[in-house]
Structures are given as structure tokens and as C-alpha cells.
N, C-alpha and C positions, 0 to 999 in steps of 0.2 A: 508045507505051507503052500497055499494056492490062492489066487485071486479069482478063481472060477466059482460061481455060485453052486452050492450044494443042491441036490434034488429036493423038490418040495416034499414036505411031510405033513401029516395031519396035525402035528404040534407046532407048525411054523407060526411064528409071531409076526414077522415082517418079511415081505418079499419084494425086492426090486428086480425087475426084469428088463434089462437093456434100456434103462431110463435115461432120457436126455432132456435137459432144460437149458435154453439159451436166452440171453438178453442181447439182442442185436446180433453182433458177430461173435460174441463171447459165449462159449459153452460152459456154463457154471457146473453142470453135471453132464457127463459125456459117456453114454452107454454103460451106466452103472448097474451091476447085478450083484446082489448079496442076499443072504438069508440070516435071520436072527431066530433063536429058539428059546424056550422057557428057561428061566433060572440063570441066564447069562448076564454078566456085567460087562458091557462092551464100551470101550473108549473110542471115540471118533477124533482122530488127529489129522492135522494138515496145516500148512502155512496159510497166511492170509490169502484169500482168493482161491482156496483149494476146492470150495464148494460145500463146506460143512453146513453153513446156515441154510443154503438152498436145499440140501438133502433133508434137513430137519423140517423145513417148510413143506416139502413134498410129502414127507411122512405124516405130517399133521393135516394135510389137505389144505394148507394155506395157499399153495400154488399147485397148478396142474402141470404134469409133464407134457413136453412137446411130442415125445415118442416114448414107447414102453409103458409098463404098468407098475403101479405101487399097490400092494395089498397089505392089510393089517388084520390078522386073525381070519384070513380068507375073505375079507370084505374090503370095501373101500375105506380109506382113512376116515372119512366123515361118518360112515356108519359105525365104525369102531369107537369113535369118540362119543357119538350120541348114546351108544350103549354103555358108556362109562368105563370102557376097557383101557383107556389111555389117559395118563396124567402127564402134564407138561409144565416145565419150569423154563421159561424163555428169558434170555438175558435182556431182551428189549421189552419185555412185558411190563406195562405200566400198572400202578396200583391206585385204587381210589384213595383220594386224599382225606376228605372230610368225614372219615369213619374211624372207629377204633379197630385194633387188630382183631379183637374178639368178634366184632360185627362182620368184618370182612371174611374171616374164616367161617363163621356161622352161615353166611350167605353161600359161600362156596360149597359147604357141606350140604346145604339144603337143595342145591342144584344138581348134585351128583346122584345118579341112579342107584348107587350102592354106597351111601354115605357112612362115614365114621362119626362118632361123637366129637363135636368141636373141641371139647376139653382134652380128649385123647390126641387129636391132631396137633393141638398147640403144645402139649407136653412132649410129643415125639419130635417136634420141630424145635424145641427149646425156647419157646416164646410165651409160655404161660405167665411168666413174670411181667410181661409187657402187654398183657391182654387188653388193658384199659387205655393204652397209649394211642394217640392218633397216628395214623399211618404216615402222614407227612412230617412227623417228628422223629422218625426212625433213622438210625445210622445206616450206612451202606450194608454192613453185615447183618443187621437186624432185618432190613428189607429183604435180603436174600433168603433169610430163614422163613420169612412170611411167604415169599414166593414158593418155597419148598412146601410149606403147609398147604398152600392152595393146590399144588400138584399132587398131594397125597391126601386130599380131603375125603376120598372114597377108596373102595377096594378095586383099584385099577390093576390090570395085568401087565401093562407096559408103562414104564416111567421114563420120560425123555427129559434130559437136563442139559441146558446150554450154559456152559461156564458157571456151574452152580455155586462154587465156593469163592467167587470173586468178592472181595471185601470182608471175608470172614477171617478171624484170627486163627492161630494154629489149633487151639483147643476146640473151637467151634468146627473147624474143618474135620478134625479127628472124630468128633461126635457125629457130624453129618454122615461121614462115610461108614461109621459103625452102623448107623441106621439104614443106610443103603445096602450094606451087606446083609442085614437082617431081611430086607425086602427080597433080595435075590434068593436067600436061603429058603424063603417061603414059596419059591417058584416063580416070582415075578422077574421080568426082564428089565434091566436097567441099561439105558443107552445114554452116554454123556459125552459132550464135546468139551474139551478143556485145553488150556494153554499150560496148565501145571502138569508137565510130563511125569514128574515124580508121583503124582496121584494116579495117573494111568498105569505106571509101573507097579505100584503097590496094590491097586484096587481091582484093575480089570482082569477078567478071565481071558478076554480077547481084545485085540487092538486092530483097528482099521485105520490105515493111512491113506488119506485122499490127496491127490495132486492133480491140479487142473481138471477137476471133475471126474477123475478116474480113480479106481481102487488100485493103489500102488502096492499095498502090502496088507495081508490079513493073516493073523496068527496070534499066539500068545506073546506076551512081552519078551519072553526068552527067545522065541523064534524070530521076532523082529530084530533083536540084538544080534543074534547069530547071522541073520541075513546080511547085516552091515559088513561082516567079515573082519573089520579092523579090531585092534585091541589097544588099550591105553598103557603107556609106559611112562612112569614118572620117576625122577631121581634128582639128587642134588649134586652139584659140582663145586669143587674148590677152585679158587682162582678165577681168572677171566673166562667167561663162557663164549666160545666161538660159534655164534649162531649160524654163520655161513657153512662151517664144516658140518654142523648138525643137519642142516637142510639137505646135504648131499648123502645122508644115510639112506640105504636101500629100503624100499617099501614104505617110506614115510608118506603119510597122507595129511598130517597136520602137525604143527610145531608151535608151542607157546613157551616163552622164556620169561620168567618173573624173578628178577634178581639172580640167584644161583640155583633156583628151582626150575627144572625143565620138565615139560609135559608133552608127550608125543602120542600121536595116533599112528599105528602101523598096520599094514595089511599082512605082515609076517613078523611078529614081535621077536621071535627067536633070531631071525636073520638080522634084524635091526640092532638088537642088543649085542650080537656077536660083532657086528661092524663097529659098534660104539667102542668096544674094547680095542678094536683095531686102530682107532684114532689115537690111542695112547692115553685116553682119559679113564678115570676110575670112578664110576658113579657110586654115590652113597645113598642109602635108603631107597634102593631100587625096588619098584613095585610094578608088576604086570597084571593087568586085569582086563576083563571084557568091558566093552562100552556100556554105559548106562543107556537107558531108553532115549534120553534127550540127544546124546551124541549119535546113537544109531539112527534116530529120526532125521537128524541133520545130514548124516552121511548118505542115507537112502534118497532123500529128496534132492540133494545136490548132485548125486550121480544121475538122477533122472533129468534134472535140468541140463546137465552136460550132454546127456544122450540126445535131447531134443534140440539142442542149440546147433 
């Protein structure tokens, strides 16, 4: 795994080359270099203020970099968008109120250089049954599905999604991601920013972790988890739990005690468990597992914060 941009190729979808964007004294994007290629489903992760929104704005040509270059299919973002090669679903994107869903989707299709049939777009987005409803009468989840329909109104090669499943229920989220996987299987590139790290873990071929405008980690979800180094240890104890004694265990990086259930993160699970028995306690239901993506993400970003402090 590396944070160094790969060499450019003829099939490159997105290229960031030493891109910087500042707002006053704050560098929202700081020397960012990366490449995206066809057929990838890429999750963009980072804590608030990491630079995710600015990165997407630069990619869509909504902002211009102070330094470096952004290319999309070998051209400028604006040229790629005008050619219909990019579809975007932005979290902050407003919707026209006094029109029906069908009218809004039909308008979006008519404006796309390579449009799909509006009926097909609505069916794929799961909004055919609300086609006659006014946009300002939609629930949050329905509005999100309409935004998705607008992003996929035509045959775009790159689909950019900013927090796409916010407000959707579980079944709608599952259907949404099944559709996105179909898009990637057809050779399209899907880039999405999300706070649902379980989605990134389950869906993304590649995970990018931004921190203070820099690319902190770049790899598969499994590689990101392995980079964190720690493992999870959980068990139950009988009797009184001595939290202070547990905090003294070697290689401990996190401790959570809930009643008689103990959850630990350890940089060396074998040594921690060995020392646990040395305390004279006998854990029940002992489980040792690798970190989930969420725990790994927290561990990596906290380590970077500690390094910079």
C-alpha cells in the first residue's frame, strides 16, 4: 500500500497532481496526488475538515486549485462534465420544488449528451412509484433517490456521490449499492464519500483516507485494517472487573468495560491475552479478531494527530 500516485495511463479516469487548495491560512487540500481508473469503486473517508468536500469540488470544477492540476479523462473537469462523462450526486445539491419527480428527471435526461430514457432512470433509482409526486413533498430518503436519478440520467463514465445514502432505510441502501455495483461492473468508476464506514468496508474496491488535506492511506479495506496493526479482544469476566489492572496490560491501545463485558484493542493480542491470564483472571467467551474498518480508520487518524501534535 502506498500514498504515492501511480503513473498516468491512457485509461486514467481522474488525476490529481500535487493539488493544493487553501482558504486563508487553512489548507483544505495539501499537495494531493492520486489516480483513479475504470471500473473501480472508491470510498473517500476522512474526519470532518479532512478536505473531502473540497476534493470533490475540485474534481467537479466547482473550485480551482491554488497549485497543481486536476484532470478528468485527460481533460479539465469542466470539459469532461460538458461532454457528459461525469454524473454527480452532491449532499448539498438543491432540488427544484414546484415540479414533479418525473418532470425533474425528464429535464435532467434531456440535458445530458448521452441520455437514458427517464422511465428507465426512475426505475433504476426506485422512484417510479413517486413519479407524479411534487419534489417538495418527498421524504429525505426519497429526495436522495431522486438526486441519484439525476446523477445517472445519462451514460456517464464517472459517478461521484457525496454521502449518497443519508436518510435511506436499510433496504433502500442495499438496493442503492447493488445498482452502484452494476455500474462499476459495466466499467464505470464510482467515487463516494461516506460516514457509513461499514458501507466502505462492504462496497469499495479501494479506500482513500484523507487527513488535513493529505492522502493518509490508500488501499483495499483489508490493507487499511492491516495498517492499523491492532486487533480486537473481547471477553466476559465473573465478579468485579478491575479496570485499572486491565489498563496496565501490555500493548493495550483502547479499553471499554460494559458491565462484565470487556473490549480491548491491542497492538499484540497474543501478549495481551497471555498477560491477562497472568492477572489471575479467567476470561469467558474470549474472542480475538482484526479491527473493523471503522476502528482502523480511527486508529490511523488518531496516530497521525499524535504525530503532528
